[in-house]
N, C-alpha and C positions, 0 to 999 in steps of 0.2 A: 256606724252605718253611714254610708255615703249618700249624699243628696243625689237625686237623679241628674245624670249628665255631668257630674263633677268627679272626675277620676282622682283628683288630688286628695279628696277626703279619705279615700281607701288606700292610699299609698303605703302606709305602714304595714297594714295587713297583707297587701300584695307582696311587699318586700319579704316579709316573714315566710309566706307560703312558697315563694320562689326559692329561698334558701333551704327550706325544709325539703322541697322536691329535689333540689340539686345536691344537697349534702347527704340525704338519707334515702328518700323513697325511690328515686330512680336507680339506685344501686341494689335494690332488693326485690325479691318476689315473695309475696306473702301467701301462705296457704289458706289462712282464714282471716276474717275481719278482726278477730280478737288478737291475732298476731300483729296485724297492722296497727291496731289501737295501742297495744303494749309498746311497740317500737316507737311510735310517735310520742307517746308519753315519756319513754326513756330519752328520746332526743331532746325534748323540751326540758324535762326536770333534771336530767343527769348531765346534759351537755350544754344546751343553748343558754339556759339561765345561769348556771353556776360557773361555767368554764369558757364559753365562747366569747372572745373579745369583740367589742362593737366599736366601730369608728366614731359613732356619735357620742359614745360614753367615754371618750378619751382613752380608748383601747382597754377599757375595763369590762368585765362581765356584768350583766345586769345585777346579779347578787352583790358583787363587790361595789358597784356604783351606788346601790341603795344603802349598803352598809356605811360607806364613806359619807353619804349625804346625811344619814341619821346621826353619825358622830359629829358632823359639823353643826347640826341643829342643837345637839346637847351642849356644845361649847359656847353657844350664844347666850 
């Protein structure tokens, strides 16, 4: 949650929603809210987290980045 008047607190969420809209929602027309919910869930759980590469994560998906991080903690 962003502090009032501080746009930088909300930058990560804004960046995600911009990607969601650009990569998924603007390309589709949903007939029901349930269709929209299912498609957004599919985007996040089937593409964004396990497959989509992120520049901040050294071009790894969030799932792969977390897996590597956990492996590095086990070796300590």
